[in-house]
Structures are given as structure tokens and as C-alpha cells.
Rosetta silent file (secondary structure, phi, psi, omega in degrees, C-alpha in Angstrom):
SEQUENCE: MGNKLKRFLSGLKYGQKNFGETISIIINTLLLTVVYFLGVGLTSVFSKLVGKRFLDMKIDKKKNSYWEELNLEKKEMEEYYRQF
SCORE:     score description
SCORE:     0.000 S_00000001
   1 L     0.000  -36.933 -178.619    5.390   10.209   55.893 S_00000001
   2 H   -67.473  -34.257 -179.534    8.076    8.447   53.833 S_00000001
   3 H   -68.385  -39.361  179.358   10.624    8.617   56.668 S_00000001
   4 H   -66.206  -38.092  179.139    8.217    6.954   59.110 S_00000001
   5 H   -66.207  -41.389  177.583    7.514    4.171   56.618 S_00000001
   6 H   -62.953  -42.582  179.329   11.260    3.522   56.128 S_00000001
   7 H   -65.468  -40.083  178.669   11.796    3.359   59.901 S_00000001
   8 H   -63.815  -45.536 -178.914    8.811    1.038   60.279 S_00000001
   9 H   -67.432  -37.895  177.697   10.022   -1.286   57.513 S_00000001
  10 H   -69.003  -36.832  175.525   13.592   -1.352   58.827 S_00000001
  11 H   -66.564  -38.817  177.269   12.272   -2.105   62.327 S_00000001
  12 H   -64.625  -42.211  178.297   10.045   -4.838   60.880 S_00000001
  13 H   -62.653  -44.794  179.406   13.010   -6.327   59.014 S_00000001
  14 H   -63.526  -41.981  179.348   15.137   -6.258   62.186 S_00000001
  15 H   -65.434  -42.194  178.338   12.333   -7.849   64.225 S_00000001
  16 H   -65.380  -36.869  178.420   11.750  -10.602   61.673 S_00000001
  17 H   -64.272  -47.388  178.561   15.478  -11.346   61.573 S_00000001
  18 H   -63.316  -40.974  178.772   15.667  -11.674   65.355 S_00000001
  19 H   -62.872  -44.421  179.201   12.500  -13.777   65.429 S_00000001
  20 H   -63.200  -41.366  178.473   13.856  -16.097   62.717 S_00000001
  21 H   -65.498  -41.408  179.815   17.184  -16.552   64.501 S_00000001
  22 H   -65.648  -45.389  179.429   15.448  -17.301   67.818 S_00000001
  23 H   -63.886  -39.440 -179.381   13.044  -19.796   66.262 S_00000001
  24 H   -66.049  -36.661  177.207   15.897  -21.512   64.390 S_00000001
  25 H   -64.098  -44.577 -178.961   17.873  -21.933   67.633 S_00000001
  26 H   -65.188  -48.925 -177.720   14.845  -23.447   69.382 S_00000001
  27 H   -64.746  -44.100  179.514   13.890  -25.766   66.509 S_00000001
  28 H   -62.724  -40.661  178.741   17.479  -26.920   65.889 S_00000001
  29 H   -63.966  -44.999  179.399   17.972  -27.652   69.577 S_00000001
  30 H   -64.416  -46.398 -178.832   14.751  -29.653   69.762 S_00000001
  31 H   -64.549  -44.248  179.982   15.412  -31.583   66.551 S_00000001
  32 H   -66.698  -33.500  176.501   19.014  -32.395   67.433 S_00000001
  33 H   -65.694  -44.560  179.208   17.958  -33.518   70.917 S_00000001
  34 H   -63.769  -45.820 -179.970   15.338  -35.855   69.481 S_00000001
  35 H   -62.608  -39.543  179.889   17.750  -37.229   66.878 S_00000001
  36 H   -63.889  -49.267 -177.523   20.426  -37.761   69.542 S_00000001
  37 H   -68.138  -35.865  177.041   18.144  -39.638   71.909 S_00000001
  38 H   -71.702  -44.829 -177.222   16.613  -41.720   69.131 S_00000001
  39 H   -73.645  -59.877 -176.374   19.914  -42.462   67.406 S_00000001
  40 H   -74.078  -41.257 -178.088   22.390  -42.816   70.236 S_00000001
  41 H   -64.771  -47.699  179.513   19.878  -43.873   72.880 S_00000001
  42 H   -67.060  -36.215  176.292   18.260  -46.628   70.849 S_00000001
  43 H   -62.925  -41.881 -179.976   21.663  -47.854   69.666 S_00000001
  44 H   -65.606  -46.052 -179.668   22.850  -48.019   73.264 S_00000001
  45 H   -63.742  -45.382 -179.136   19.745  -49.833   74.504 S_00000001
  46 H   -63.742  -41.952 -179.373   19.797  -52.296   71.603 S_00000001
  47 H   -67.745  -32.988  177.079   23.512  -53.012   72.009 S_00000001
  48 H   -71.385  -35.930  177.585   23.075  -53.634   75.731 S_00000001
  49 H   -66.591  -39.481 -178.409   20.185  -56.013   75.072 S_00000001
  50 H   -80.125  -24.769 -179.093   22.207  -57.942   72.497 S_00000001
  51 L    92.998   17.398 -179.137   25.375  -57.817   74.593 S_00000001
  52 L   -78.584  133.949  175.256   27.502  -55.987   72.027 S_00000001
  53 L  -117.562  120.508 -177.790   30.539  -54.129   73.369 S_00000001
  54 L   -80.865  -26.034  177.057   32.018  -51.521   71.040 S_00000001
  55 L  -125.626  136.633  176.991   35.163  -51.051   73.133 S_00000001
  56 L   -84.826  104.237 -173.914   37.077  -53.762   74.924 S_00000001
  57 L  -100.292    1.329 -179.285   37.421  -52.232   78.392 S_00000001
  58 L   -76.267  137.829  178.610   38.682  -55.300   80.257 S_00000001
  59 L   -98.037  124.306  178.555   42.201  -55.058   81.615 S_00000001
  60 L  -114.828  111.045 -176.240   44.317  -58.159   81.146 S_00000001
  61 L   -71.252  -15.092  179.552   47.551  -58.026   83.112 S_00000001
  62 L   -79.654  -21.729 -178.487   48.991  -60.932   81.104 S_00000001
  63 L   -78.701  142.000  174.655   48.964  -58.967   77.827 S_00000001
  64 L   -83.705  -30.953 -175.892   51.990  -56.917   76.835 S_00000001
  65 L  -149.340  154.372  177.933   50.027  -54.724   74.443 S_00000001
  66 L  -104.674   11.950  177.177   46.439  -54.041   73.448 S_00000001
  67 L   -67.903  139.230  177.518   47.212  -53.455   69.781 S_00000001
  68 L   -96.375  139.306  177.652   45.076  -55.546   67.428 S_00000001
  69 L   -75.722  135.277  177.385   46.677  -57.353   64.507 S_00000001
  70 L  -101.849  144.404  176.680   45.450  -56.244   61.083 S_00000001
  71 L   -94.761   92.679 -176.643   45.080  -58.565   58.128 S_00000001
  72 L  -110.437   39.565 -179.669   46.781  -56.509   55.416 S_00000001
  73 L   -75.257  154.174  178.917   47.669  -59.252   52.993 S_00000001
  74 L   -72.982  139.979  177.107   47.695  -58.588   49.275 S_00000001
  75 L  -109.365  165.854  174.997   44.627  -59.693   47.343 S_00000001
  76 L   -71.674  153.567 -175.018   44.249  -60.547   43.707 S_00000001
  77 H   -59.979  -34.116 -178.398   43.353  -57.658   41.415 S_00000001
  78 H   -64.667  -27.902  179.936   39.887  -59.107   40.618 S_00000001
  79 H   -72.210  -20.333  179.346   38.869  -58.859   44.268 S_00000001
  80 H   -83.093  -18.980  178.091   39.346  -55.084   44.194 S_00000001
  81 L   -76.430  143.678  174.797   36.876  -54.585   41.327 S_00000001
  82 L    50.710   57.460 -178.003   33.224  -53.953   42.213 S_00000001
  83 L   -73.440  -24.958 -173.071   33.789  -53.861   45.951 S_00000001
  84 L  -110.648    0.000    0.000   30.428  -52.285   46.729 S_00000001
């Protein structure tokens, strides 16, 4: 009787493990899909409505380079305190 109980419990443990892994794959896929469409989709729709372009995709044949100039000038020490 004890051997049958051990086999039953080990089979139950194996079944619960497989069930948990399967459910976690399904739930994670659903949640990540919803988050993606809400986050990326709404950002895309809102940016198109406002007219915001995150990348400058226009080709200008008059430009030699598309590098943007950075403003890396030194600031006074007080401006670096409490930045946030």
C-alpha cells in the first residue's frame, strides 16, 4: 500500500508541475500581449495623432552627415546638485 501511495504522490507532483508550467506560459503570453498592445500601441497611436516622429527618416541629399551636435559644455558645480 505504501508503494502505491508514493507512486500516486510522485505522479501528482509531476502533474501539478506540468500544469503550473503550462498555465504560466499561457498567462505570461496573454499578459505580455496585452501590455505590448496597450503600451506600444497606444504610444504609437498617440504619437501619430500629435505628429511626433521619434526618428528622423527624411533623406536630405544636401547634408554631409546626419550626426547631431551635442551640447556638452561645462556647467557650474551648483547646477549638478539636486538634479532630480
